[in-house]
C-alpha positions as CSV (number, residue, x, y, z in Angstrom):
1,M,7.3,-4.7,20.5
2,K,9.4,-7.8,21.0
3,E,10.7,-9.8,18.2
4,T,9.2,-13.0,17.0
5,E,11.9,-16.1,15.6
6,V,11.0,-17.1,12.0
7,Q,13.4,-19.6,11.7
8,G,12.4,-22.0,8.9
9,M,9.7,-19.6,7.2
10,T,10.1,-18.9,3.5
11,I,8.9,-16.0,1.5
12,P,8.3,-16.9,-2.5
13,A,10.7,-15.1,-5.2
14,G,9.4,-15.8,-8.9
15,D,11.1,-19.3,-9.1
16,R,12.5,-19.8,-5.7
17,D,11.9,-19.4,-2.3
18,C,14.1,-17.5,0.3
19,L,14.8,-18.5,3.8
20,L,14.6,-16.8,6.8
21,Y,16.5,-16.8,9.9
22,G,16.1,-14.4,13.1
23,E,13.1,-12.3,14.2
24,E,10.4,-10.4,12.5
25,R,9.9,-6.6,13.6
26,A,14.0,-6.3,13.6
27,P,15.3,-3.5,13.2
28,F,17.9,-5.0,10.0
29,I,16.8,-6.9,7.3
30,L,20.2,-8.4,6.1
31,I,19.6,-9.8,2.2
32,Q,22.2,-12.6,1.2
33,P,22.4,-13.9,-2.1
34,T,23.3,-17.7,-1.5
35,D,24.3,-21.2,-3.2
36,E,24.5,-24.7,-1.7
37,H,27.9,-24.0,0.2
38,D,26.5,-20.5,1.6
39,T,23.9,-22.1,3.4
40,E,25.5,-24.7,5.2
41,A,27.5,-22.3,6.3
42,L,24.9,-20.4,7.9
43,S,24.8,-21.7,11.3
44,E,28.2,-20.2,11.6
45,E,27.0,-16.9,10.3
46,I,24.2,-16.7,12.2
47,C,26.4,-17.3,15.1
48,A,28.9,-14.2,14.1
49,V,25.9,-11.9,13.1
50,R,24.5,-12.3,16.7
51,T,27.5,-11.5,18.2
52,S,26.5,-7.6,17.7
53,G,23.5,-7.8,19.7
54,I,21.6,-6.1,17.2
55,P,18.2,-8.4,16.2
56,F,17.9,-9.0,12.3
57,L,15.9,-10.8,10.0
58,L,18.6,-12.5,7.5
59,V,17.1,-13.2,4.2
60,S,18.8,-16.1,2.2
61,V,18.3,-15.4,-1.9
62,P,18.9,-18.8,-3.7
63,V,21.1,-17.9,-6.1
64,L,20.3,-20.8,-9.6
65,D,23.3,-20.2,-11.9
66,W,25.9,-18.3,-9.2
67,E,28.1,-17.3,-12.9
68,R,25.0,-16.0,-14.4
69,E,23.0,-14.5,-12.1
70,L,25.1,-12.6,-9.9
71,V,27.1,-10.6,-12.7
72,P,25.8,-7.6,-14.7
73,W,27.7,-7.8,-17.9
74,T,29.4,-10.7,-20.1
75,A,32.9,-11.1,-18.2
76,D,35.7,-13.8,-18.7
77,A,35.8,-16.3,-15.5
78,P,38.8,-17.2,-13.9
79,Y,38.8,-20.9,-14.9
80,G,38.6,-22.4,-18.6
81,N,36.3,-20.4,-21.6
82,R,33.3,-19.8,-19.3
83,K,31.5,-16.5,-19.1
84,F,30.2,-14.8,-16.2
85,G,26.8,-12.7,-16.2
86,P,25.0,-10.7,-17.4
87,D,22.1,-11.3,-15.7
88,A,22.7,-9.3,-12.5
89,G,20.2,-6.7,-13.4
90,K,17.6,-9.6,-13.3
91,F,18.4,-11.1,-10.1
92,L,18.6,-7.3,-8.4
93,E,14.9,-6.8,-9.9
94,R,13.9,-9.9,-8.0
95,I,15.1,-8.9,-4.9
96,S,13.5,-5.2,-5.4
97,A,9.7,-6.8,-6.2
98,N,9.6,-10.0,-4.3
99,V,11.9,-10.0,-1.5
100,I,11.8,-6.5,-0.3
101,P,8.5,-6.2,0.1
102,E,7.6,-9.8,1.9
103,A,10.6,-8.6,4.4
104,M,9.5,-5.5,5.0
105,R,6.0,-6.6,5.6
106,L,7.6,-8.9,8.8
107,S,10.2,-6.1,9.8
108,P,8.2,-2.5,8.7
109,G,10.6,0.4,8.8
110,A,14.0,-1.6,8.8
111,R,16.9,-0.8,7.5
112,L,18.1,-3.2,4.3
113,I,21.8,-4.0,4.0
114,I,22.7,-6.4,1.4
115,G,25.7,-8.4,1.6
116,G,27.6,-12.0,0.7
117,Y,30.8,-13.7,-0.1
118,S,32.9,-14.1,-2.9
119,L,30.7,-13.4,-6.3
120,A,27.5,-13.2,-4.3
121,G,29.6,-9.9,-2.4
122,F,30.6,-8.6,-5.7
123,F,26.8,-8.5,-6.8
124,A,26.1,-6.9,-3.1
125,L,28.4,-4.1,-4.5
126,W,27.3,-3.6,-7.6
127,S,23.6,-3.7,-6.2
128,S,24.6,-0.8,-3.6
129,F,25.6,1.4,-7.0
130,Q,22.2,0.3,-8.8
131,T,19.8,1.6,-5.7
132,D,19.5,3.8,-2.5
133,A,17.3,1.0,-0.9
134,F,20.1,-0.4,1.2
135,A,21.7,1.6,3.8
136,G,24.5,-1.1,4.2
137,C,26.3,-3.4,2.4
138,A,28.5,-6.1,3.6
139,A,30.9,-7.6,1.2
140,A,33.1,-10.6,2.6
141,S,35.7,-11.5,0.1
142,P,34.4,-10.1,-2.9
143,S,35.0,-10.5,-6.5
144,V,36.3,-7.2,-7.2
145,W,38.7,-8.6,-10.0
146,V,35.6,-8.9,-12.3
147,D,36.5,-7.6,-15.5
148,G,34.9,-3.9,-15.7
149,W,34.0,-3.5,-12.0
150,T,36.9,-1.0,-10.8
151,G,36.5,1.0,-13.9
152,Y,32.8,0.7,-13.3
153,A,33.3,2.0,-9.2
154,D,35.2,4.6,-10.4
155,T,32.9,6.4,-12.3
156,H,29.8,5.6,-10.3
157,A,28.8,6.9,-7.0
158,P,27.8,4.4,-4.1
159,L,24.4,4.9,-2.7
160,A,24.8,2.9,0.3
161,R,25.4,4.6,3.5
162,V,28.0,2.1,4.9
163,Y,30.6,-0.4,3.7
164,S,31.6,-3.2,5.4
165,L,34.6,-5.2,3.5
166,S,36.9,-7.9,4.3
167,L,39.5,-10.1,2.5
168,G,41.7,-13.2,3.4
169,D,45.1,-12.2,3.8
170,R,46.1,-15.0,1.4
171,E,43.9,-14.7,-1.4
172,E,45.8,-12.1,-3.7
173,K,48.8,-15.5,-3.4
174,A,46.5,-17.5,-5.6
175,K,47.9,-19.2,-8.2
176,N,45.5,-17.6,-11.2
177,P,47.0,-14.6,-12.1
178,L,43.4,-13.1,-12.2
179,L,42.4,-13.9,-8.7
180,R,45.9,-12.5,-7.4
181,T,44.6,-9.4,-9.0
182,V,42.1,-9.2,-6.0
183,G,44.4,-7.4,-3.3
184,S,45.0,-4.9,-5.5
185,C,41.4,-4.6,-6.8
186,M,40.2,-4.1,-3.4
187,K,42.6,-1.5,-2.6
188,R,41.8,0.8,-5.6
189,Q,37.8,-0.4,-4.0
190,V,38.7,1.2,-0.4
191,A,40.4,4.1,-2.2
192,V,37.1,5.1,-4.4
193,F,35.0,4.9,-1.4
194,E,37.4,6.9,0.6
195,K,37.4,9.6,-2.1
196,A,33.4,9.3,-2.1
197,I,32.9,10.6,1.7
198,D,35.8,13.2,1.4
199,E,34.2,14.5,-1.8
200,R,30.7,13.9,-0.6
201,C,30.3,11.9,-3.5
202,G,27.0,9.6,-3.5
203,N,25.1,8.7,-0.1
204,I,28.5,6.7,1.5
205,R,29.3,8.0,4.9
206,D,31.7,5.4,6.3
207,V,33.6,2.3,4.9
208,Q,35.5,-0.4,7.0
209,F,38.1,-2.6,5.7
210,Q,39.5,-6.0,7.6
211,M,41.8,-8.5,6.7
212,N,41.3,-11.8,7.8
213,P,43.8,-15.1,8.6
214,G,43.7,-17.3,5.4
215,N,43.0,-18.0,1.6
216,H,39.4,-17.3,-0.2
217,F,38.1,-20.5,1.0
218,Q,38.3,-20.5,4.9
219,D,35.9,-19.2,7.3
220,S,33.5,-18.1,5.1
221,G,30.5,-18.2,7.0
222,K,32.2,-16.3,9.5
223,R,33.6,-14.0,7.7
224,T,30.1,-13.1,6.1
225,G,28.2,-12.7,9.3
226,D,31.2,-10.5,10.9
227,A,30.7,-8.3,7.6
228,F,27.0,-8.5,8.2
229,A,27.1,-7.4,12.1
230,K,29.8,-4.4,11.4
231,A,27.6,-3.3,8.5
232,M,25.0,-3.0,11.2
233,Q,26.6,-1.5,13.9
234,M,28.0,1.2,11.5
235,C,24.6,2.0,10.2
236,L,23.7,2.5,14.0
237,E,26.8,5.1,14.8
238,A,25.9,7.0,10.9
239,E,22.6,7.8,12.4
240,K,24.0,9.1,15.4
241,N,26.1,11.7,13.4
């Protein structure tokens, strides 16, 4: 059945509406928490996703409080006396109860991929440890430096089948001491996934990591789109094996 363009359509998610991009009846539904900056970069991101040649339906889920809704526990923010969390569980429940059923109505039987940039990439990683609903996870420059994350990932099973991760090659040169740990934290994350694959822990079958040129604030749209495109390709490859 031919895919139908859905640009401009929305689906309700409680106190917010999610914008849709792509095609109905697509084989993949991409779910992405977004703020204003992510929305501005969506055109670039969608162009990057389309390079895969795979039809998709992208659901942009608005985040009303970036620091509160995307972290599952209370943690120190990198700057000032602010705190992250602890409402990621509520945000994931919103996605599970409202977003996924409505998106699946438009693309029945589609594989789900959760993804995002920065703290949304961190949320995507964490979410993929909470439920096996997601076939893949696309985390571009995820905030793996969040206090408590590396220990959590060490002791829990990854439930997505494939993981597409990326980082900018200047991100670990940040002035902030917490942000500077992102490189070592990412290496540890990749190692955790590779060990899980070797030991057949959880559902994971493949992980790929890409290093991009630039710091954390460069090319976020393209990096996120590339991560989603790679995750879709990895899902199809995993299904062959």
